[in-house]
C-alpha positions as CSV (number, residue, x, y, z in Angstrom):
1,M,18.3,-57.1,13.3
2,K,17.3,-53.9,15.4
3,T,18.7,-50.9,13.8
4,K,20.5,-48.7,16.4
5,K,19.2,-45.3,17.3
6,K,20.7,-42.1,16.3
7,T,22.4,-40.0,19.2
8,I,19.9,-38.5,21.4
9,L,20.0,-34.8,20.9
10,I,18.9,-32.7,24.3
11,C,18.4,-28.8,23.7
12,V,18.1,-26.3,26.8
13,A,17.0,-23.0,26.2
14,G,16.3,-20.2,27.7
15,G,16.9,-16.4,28.4
16,T,20.3,-14.6,29.6
17,A,21.1,-16.1,32.7
18,S,18.7,-18.3,33.3
19,G,20.2,-21.3,34.5
20,K,21.1,-23.6,31.5
21,T,24.6,-23.9,32.3
22,T,23.2,-25.4,35.9
23,I,20.3,-27.6,34.5
24,C,22.9,-28.7,31.8
25,K,25.4,-29.9,34.4
26,E,21.8,-31.8,36.3
27,I,21.8,-33.5,33.2
28,K,25.3,-35.0,32.7
29,K,25.3,-35.9,36.6
30,V,22.2,-38.2,36.1
31,L,23.3,-39.8,32.9
32,P,24.4,-43.4,33.6
33,K,28.3,-43.7,33.5
34,S,28.6,-45.9,30.7
35,V,26.9,-43.0,28.5
36,K,29.1,-41.1,26.9
37,S,27.6,-37.5,26.4
38,Q,29.0,-33.8,24.8
39,L,27.9,-30.2,25.7
40,L,27.7,-27.8,22.9
41,C,27.1,-24.1,23.3
42,L,25.4,-22.2,20.7
43,D,28.0,-19.5,21.7
44,S,30.5,-21.0,19.8
45,F,28.5,-20.6,16.5
46,Y,28.3,-17.2,16.0
47,L,29.4,-16.3,12.7
48,Q,33.0,-15.3,12.4
49,S,32.2,-11.8,10.4
50,L,30.4,-11.0,13.9
51,S,32.8,-11.7,15.8
52,K,36.0,-10.0,14.0
53,K,33.2,-7.1,14.3
54,R,33.0,-7.6,18.0
55,Q,37.1,-6.9,18.5
56,N,36.5,-3.0,17.4
57,K,33.5,-2.3,18.9
58,S,31.7,-1.6,22.1
59,H,29.5,-4.7,23.3
60,T,26.7,-1.7,23.3
61,N,26.9,-1.5,19.9
62,I,26.2,-5.3,18.7
63,N,23.4,-7.5,18.9
64,F,24.6,-10.8,20.2
65,D,21.1,-11.7,20.7
66,H,19.2,-11.8,17.4
67,P,19.2,-15.4,15.3
68,N,20.8,-13.3,12.5
69,S,23.7,-13.9,14.3
70,F,24.5,-17.5,14.5
71,D,25.6,-19.7,12.1
72,W,22.3,-22.0,12.0
73,N,24.1,-24.1,8.9
74,L,27.5,-24.8,10.7
75,L,25.5,-26.1,14.0
76,Y,23.4,-28.1,11.9
77,N,26.1,-29.7,10.0
78,T,28.0,-30.2,13.1
79,I,24.8,-31.9,15.2
80,F,24.5,-34.4,12.0
81,K,28.1,-35.4,11.6
82,I,28.0,-37.0,15.2
83,I,24.3,-37.9,15.2
84,N,25.9,-40.2,12.0
85,G,29.1,-41.1,13.2
86,S,31.6,-38.7,12.1
87,S,33.5,-36.1,14.1
88,A,33.6,-32.3,13.8
89,I,35.3,-29.0,14.0
90,I,34.0,-26.1,15.8
91,P,35.0,-22.7,17.1
92,V,35.5,-22.2,20.8
93,Y,34.0,-19.0,22.0
94,D,36.1,-16.7,24.6
95,Y,33.8,-14.7,26.6
96,K,36.3,-12.4,27.5
97,K,37.4,-11.4,24.0
98,S,34.1,-11.4,23.0
99,S,35.4,-13.5,19.7
100,S,35.5,-17.5,18.3
101,V,37.6,-16.4,15.2
102,N,41.2,-18.3,16.7
103,G,40.0,-21.0,18.6
104,K,39.1,-24.4,17.6
105,K,38.3,-27.9,18.8
106,R,37.3,-31.3,17.9
107,I,34.0,-32.8,19.0
108,F,33.9,-36.6,18.5
109,P,30.7,-39.2,18.5
110,C,28.6,-39.8,21.8
111,D,25.1,-41.1,22.9
112,V,24.1,-38.1,23.7
113,I,24.3,-34.2,22.4
114,I,22.9,-31.4,25.3
115,L,22.9,-28.0,23.2
116,E,22.9,-24.8,25.0
117,G,21.7,-21.8,24.3
118,I,19.4,-18.8,24.3
119,L,17.8,-20.1,21.1
120,S,18.7,-23.6,21.5
121,L,14.8,-24.1,20.2
122,Y,14.7,-21.4,17.8
123,D,16.0,-23.3,14.3
124,K,13.2,-25.6,12.6
125,K,15.8,-28.5,11.7
126,I,17.4,-28.3,14.9
127,N,14.0,-28.7,16.5
128,S,13.5,-31.4,14.1
129,L,16.4,-33.8,15.4
130,A,16.1,-32.9,18.7
131,D,14.7,-35.8,21.6
132,V,14.2,-33.7,24.7
133,K,13.5,-30.3,24.3
134,I,13.5,-28.0,27.5
135,F,12.9,-24.3,28.1
136,I,14.2,-22.7,31.2
137,D,12.0,-19.8,32.1
138,T,13.4,-17.2,35.0
139,P,11.7,-13.8,36.0
140,D,13.2,-11.0,33.9
141,D,14.7,-9.3,37.5
142,E,16.5,-12.4,38.9
143,R,18.5,-12.6,35.1
144,F,19.3,-8.9,35.2
145,I,20.8,-9.5,38.6
146,R,22.9,-12.8,37.6
147,R,23.7,-11.2,34.3
148,L,24.9,-7.8,36.0
149,L,27.3,-9.5,38.8
150,R,28.6,-12.5,36.3
151,D,29.0,-9.8,33.6
152,C,30.9,-7.0,36.1
153,N,32.7,-9.8,38.0
154,E,33.9,-12.4,35.7
155,R,34.0,-10.5,31.8
156,G,35.5,-7.2,32.8
157,R,32.1,-5.7,31.4
158,S,31.5,-2.0,33.2
159,L,28.1,-1.2,35.2
160,D,26.8,1.4,32.3
161,N,28.0,-1.1,29.3
162,V,25.5,-4.2,30.6
163,I,22.8,-1.7,31.4
164,K,22.5,-0.4,28.5
165,Q,23.2,-3.4,26.5
166,W,20.3,-5.1,28.4
167,R,17.7,-2.1,27.9
168,H,18.6,-1.5,24.0
169,V,19.5,-5.4,22.8
170,V,19.2,-8.2,25.0
171,K,15.8,-7.3,26.6
172,P,13.7,-6.6,23.1
173,M,15.4,-9.5,21.6
174,H,14.1,-12.0,25.2
175,K,10.6,-10.8,24.1
176,M,11.0,-11.1,20.6
177,F,12.5,-14.3,20.2
178,I,13.9,-16.5,23.0
179,S,10.9,-16.7,24.9
180,P,8.2,-17.5,22.0
181,Q,10.4,-21.0,21.7
182,K,8.3,-22.1,24.9
183,Q,6.0,-23.2,22.0
184,N,8.5,-25.1,21.0
185,A,9.5,-26.7,24.2
186,D,8.2,-30.4,25.6
187,I,9.2,-29.2,29.5
188,I,9.2,-26.2,30.4
189,I,10.6,-25.0,33.6
190,P,10.2,-22.5,36.3
191,W,13.6,-21.5,37.7
192,Y,14.4,-19.2,40.1
193,S,16.6,-21.8,42.6
194,M,16.9,-25.4,42.1
195,N,14.2,-27.4,40.9
196,D,14.2,-30.4,42.0
197,V,10.7,-32.6,40.5
198,A,11.7,-31.0,37.3
199,I,15.0,-32.3,37.4
200,K,13.8,-35.6,38.5
201,A,11.3,-35.6,35.6
202,I,13.9,-34.7,32.7
203,K,16.2,-37.8,34.1
204,A,12.7,-39.8,33.8
205,A,12.3,-38.8,30.2
206,I,16.1,-39.2,29.3
207,N,16.5,-42.7,31.0
208,D,13.1,-43.8,28.8
209,L,15.1,-42.6,25.7
210,I,18.4,-44.6,26.6
211,K,16.9,-47.8,27.3
212,D,15.0,-47.5,23.6
213,K,18.6,-47.1,21.7
């Protein structure tokens, strides 16, 4: 009797505003309709103590991008539960309040989990569970422009706040922790605009995994 393979885990990492959300949406589009998928955002797993501090401080005073800002045990246990057929309850992150203290939601078992976040390929235990590891490689200037427009227009941040945070936190953390994740990736995608060839390659890889389930 053939043993059913575990839930497929796809990890998508890359710098801030690199195009991770776009890639995840494209992945969901290429999945067969019969396949149930669930998107997990790494931002939901910020440490609760950090979320509480954020409610009382400027965004420039807190390092959002350091690995120590995340609850890796909660993330691992959540993924492990889903892979083994159980549901899990996770925090819901509010980007405008920069907090995940109050919101909660239940994640149910599925065929494919897509984990999206700046450090999705950082943790060794998470990498050990992953079937496909993707890094989105987007030029720094393009990412800065995207982040500036997004944070000012959608998240109520000031121009000075965004620039200061970029210079003192985002840029150095990208060089120190985020960019080195490329060495853990199965697929590195150059991403300035839609990369159709890369999407086709990802689709082929995922379809092969689904057939083997």
